N, C-alpha and C positions, 0 to 999 in steps of 0.2 A: 397476726399483722393487721387484719381488717378491723379488729376491735381497737387496736392501737391507733389506727388512722382515724377512726370515728371519734375517739377521745381527743385527738389532736385538733380535729375540725371543730369539735364543740368548744375547745379552749380558744380557738381562733375566733369563733363567733362571739365570744365574750369580750374580746378586745374592741377598743373604740375605732372601728374601721367601717367603711361603707359596705352595705349589704350587696350592692351591685354597682358596676361601673356606669357612668352616664351614657346616654344614647349615642354620643359621638366617640365612643371608645375604640372604634376601628378594629374590631376583632379580626382574627384570621378568617380568610374566606372559607376555611374548613371548620370554623367554629372555635370559640374560646379565645384566650389571649394570644397575642403574637409571640412567636418563638424566634428570638434573634440569636443567630450563631455568632458567639463572641470570638472575633478573630477567625471565624470559620467554624471549625469544630475543634477547638484547641485542646480538648480533653483526649482526642484520638489521633491528632496529627500535629506536627509542628505548626505553630500559629502563623497566620497571614500567608499561607502557601496555597497554591492552586489546589493541592490535595485536601487541605483543610476546608477550604470554601466548598469544593465539590462534594466532599463527604457530608458537610453540613446540610447542603441542599438535598442530597440524596435521601437523608434521613428525615427531612421535613421542615428545615428552617425556612421561615418566611422572609427574613432579612439576613444579610451577612454584613459583618462589621469590619471595614478596613480603617486602621489608624493611619493618619497621613503625616508624613514628614517630608522635608525637601532635600534634594541633592545639591551639589555644588553648582550644577548647571540648571537649577530651578525646575526640576521635574518632581512631581509628587509621587512618592513611593510609599508602600505600606509596610510599616514596622511599628512595633509597640512603642518604641522610643527612638530618638535620633542616635542614641548610643547603641551600636549593634554588636557589642562584645558578646552578649549572651544569646543572640538570636541568629548569628551567622558564624561561619568558620573563619572570619577575618584574622583571628590570631594565628591561624595556620598558614597565612600568606606572608612570607618574608618580605615581599616587595612592598607591603603596607606597614611594616613594623614601625617605621618612623613617624607614622601618622597617629600613633597612640598618644593621647594628650589628656590634660585635665581642663575642663571648662566649668563655668558656673551657669547652670540651667535652672531657671526659676528659683534663683537664690540658693541652690545647692551645688556643691562641688561634685563633679562626676568625672571619673577617669575611664577612658576607653577610646573607641573609634566611633566617629560620628558621621552620619550620612552627608552632612553639609560639607565635608572635606573630601567627598568622592563624587566623581561624575557618574552618571547613570551607567555608562559603559563599564566603568570600574566596578560598580556594585554588581553588575550582571556576572562578573567573574566569581562572585562569592556564592555560597550555598547556605540555605537555612538549616538551623539546628533547633532541637527542642530547648526551650527557654528554661524549663524546670526539670532537668534530667533526674534529680533525686526524687521528685514527686511522681513523674511520669516516665519512668525508665522505659516502658513499652514503646513510647514514641521515638526513642533515640534510634530505633531501627530505620527510621526514615531520614536520619541526619544525612546531609550532603546530597540529597536527591532533588531539591527544589530551589529555584532561583528567586531572587528578590523581585517582587511584582511592582509595576506601576499602578497607580489608581486607574488609568485608562484600561490596563489589562484586566483589572477586577471588574470594571463595568462591562467589558466585552465578555468576560466569563459569565457574569450574572445573566446577561442576555442570552448566551448560548444555553445555559442551564434552564432559563425560563422556557425556551423553545423545547428543550428536551423533555421537561417535566410538565409542560402545559399549564404553567401558572407563573405569575409575575413574581420574580425574586428581586427584592429591593436591595440596594446598597445603602449602607448606614455609615458614611464616613465621619470620622472624628478628627478635628484639627488638633494636633498635639503641640503643645508649647507655642501657641501662635504669637505671644508677645516676644518670646525669645527669637523666633525666626524673623519677626518683623525687625528686631534690633540688629540683625546681621544682614539685612537687605534681601531676605528670601521670604517675603510675605506669602502665607499659605492661601489666604482668601481669594486674591485676584486669580490665581491659577486654578483654584477649585471652581470658582464661578465660570471661568472660561471653559473648563471641561464639562461642567453641567450644561452650559449653553451649547457647546459643540455636539454633545451627545443627546441633546433635547430630552434631558431627564425630567420626568414629570413627578407629581406628588406620590404616585403609586410606585415609582421606581427609585426614589432617593429621599432620604431624611438626613439632615446634617446635624451633627452634635458637637458640643464642646463644653469643657468645664469653664471656659472664659466667656462671659457675656459679651465682651467687646467683639470677639470673633463672630458671634452669632448676629450682633447688630450689623456688622459689615456684610454678612451674607444677606440679612434681611433687606439692607439698603439696595441690593441688586434686584430686588423684586422678581425673584425666580419662581415664586408660587410654590415653594417647597416647605414642608413642615420642618420646624426647627426644634431641637431637643436640648434643654439645659441640663447638663450632667451636674450632679451634686456630690460632694465628698462628705465624709463623716467628721473631719476635723479641719480647722483652719478655714480658708476661704479661697476664692478664685485669685490666681496670681495677678490678674490685671486690675483687681479692685481690692487693694490691701486693707481698706477700712471696712470691708464687708465680709461677714462670715457665712458659711453654709447654713449654720443654724438660723441666722437672720433671714436667709433666703427661703427657708422652709416654714416660716411663720405665715399666717394668712396675708399679712401685708406684703411680705416678700414674694409670695406666690402670685399675688395680684400684679406685682411689677413684672414678674417673669411672663405672665400671660399676655402682657402688652407686646412681646416680641417673639415668644415661643409657643409651641403647641404641646410640648411634652416636658416633663421633668424625669430625670433618671437618677433616683437616689440609690445608695447602697441599700440592700434589702433590710439590713438591721435598723435603718432609719424608719421603717414602717412598723416595727414591732412595738406594741404598746403605746402608739402615738396616734394622733389624728391627722397625720400628714396625708394619707391617702384620701379620706373624705374632704379634707381642706383643699387639696389639689383639684379634685373633681368639682368641688363647688366653685373654684376659680376658673373652671373651663379647661383645665389641663389634663392630659392623659398621663399615666404613670407607668414607666417601665423600670422594673427593679433589676439591679445587678449585684454581684455576679454569682450565678448558681453553678455549683460544682458538686461532684459526687464523692470526693475523698473525705474521710472522717474529719481531717483537720479544718475543713471548710464548712462543716455542718454543726448544728447545735449539739450539745453533749448528749442529749437524750435520743438523738437520731444516729449516733455513731454505732457501727457494727464491726466486730473483730478487734484484734489487739493493736493494729498498726495505724499510724496517722494517715497513711495513704491507701488503706483498705477502703473499699466502697461502703458507705453507710446507706441509710434509708432516704435516698434523694427523692424518691416518689412522694414520701410523706411531706417533705419540705415544699415541693411544688404544690401539693394539694392545699397546704396552708395558705400560700400566697394566691393561688387561683381562687380559693374560697373568699379571700378578703376582697377580691375584685381588681387586682392589678390588670393593666391593659396589655402588658408585655413583660416577658422575662428575657434577660440577657444571660446566656448560658454557654459554658464550655462543652456541654453535652446536649446538643439540641435533640438528639434521638430520645433521651430520657424525658425531656420536657414535652415532646410531642406525645409520647406514650402516656405520660401523666395527664395531659390535656384530654385524652380520650376517656379518662375516668376509670 
């Protein structure tokens, strides 16, 4: 295995990437790139639950990521999508059967139950379930045990965990479908700004991300003094800028435009393979956090897969080593424990 890892690292060194991150790369206080718990520790617990966030911090995550959507009464709650069909037990609640509907969200028809059709009190009667039960059957043992959290509750939890573990745990909220929520009168940004100010969140405690530049511009206009993170997809472009593609945003000119309002870019990890995106971003003064690192074979390169099944664990450590060697400033991962172990070398 050690010989294999050395060969992988040598291969990585031959690709056109930066040898080291710039001086402002903001490494973890414990050395090396930041480890961001994707929706907590989604590989080990149902995502966006107190259990997932707590476990993520226990095993070493520097930041925890809550995705933000709005309720009918305009409370920010943490769910991967506003459609909660796959992340809660809403289908088991006959009192809400009539709220199943089809909506167009970011140009796509989606059928299910939506947070914006529920008050917070109603959402609190639901319980979280594993979103990928066929992939992570082990997590289904926790189904039905955790309630839907508000963003305020995640902030409170992060601060409790910071005190418990003697280090600052940052929250990394993402505005989900902000154009859509704006169109139905439930703007995400004003409420997020209010909560940031109410909690006096500083740059070591909060970094705001979005795939939509307009959302980040709205946060920037509030002059909160927080780092902003422009997330980047692999195909298409941000919904709020239909004439702009992610590929254009990842060119040197596009990165320069991002650097005018953001401090980070968050590309899919595949966008860094065999490209100059990482050094180009560093040259523009941007930090780079790659997503999403997972341990199951189906999410790993073919040569790092182990065992016969798509959900068997492969050589995740070798993949982390590749990207750490390239000089990424952060990794967004479903398995923060593995990322922390890999960071130790």
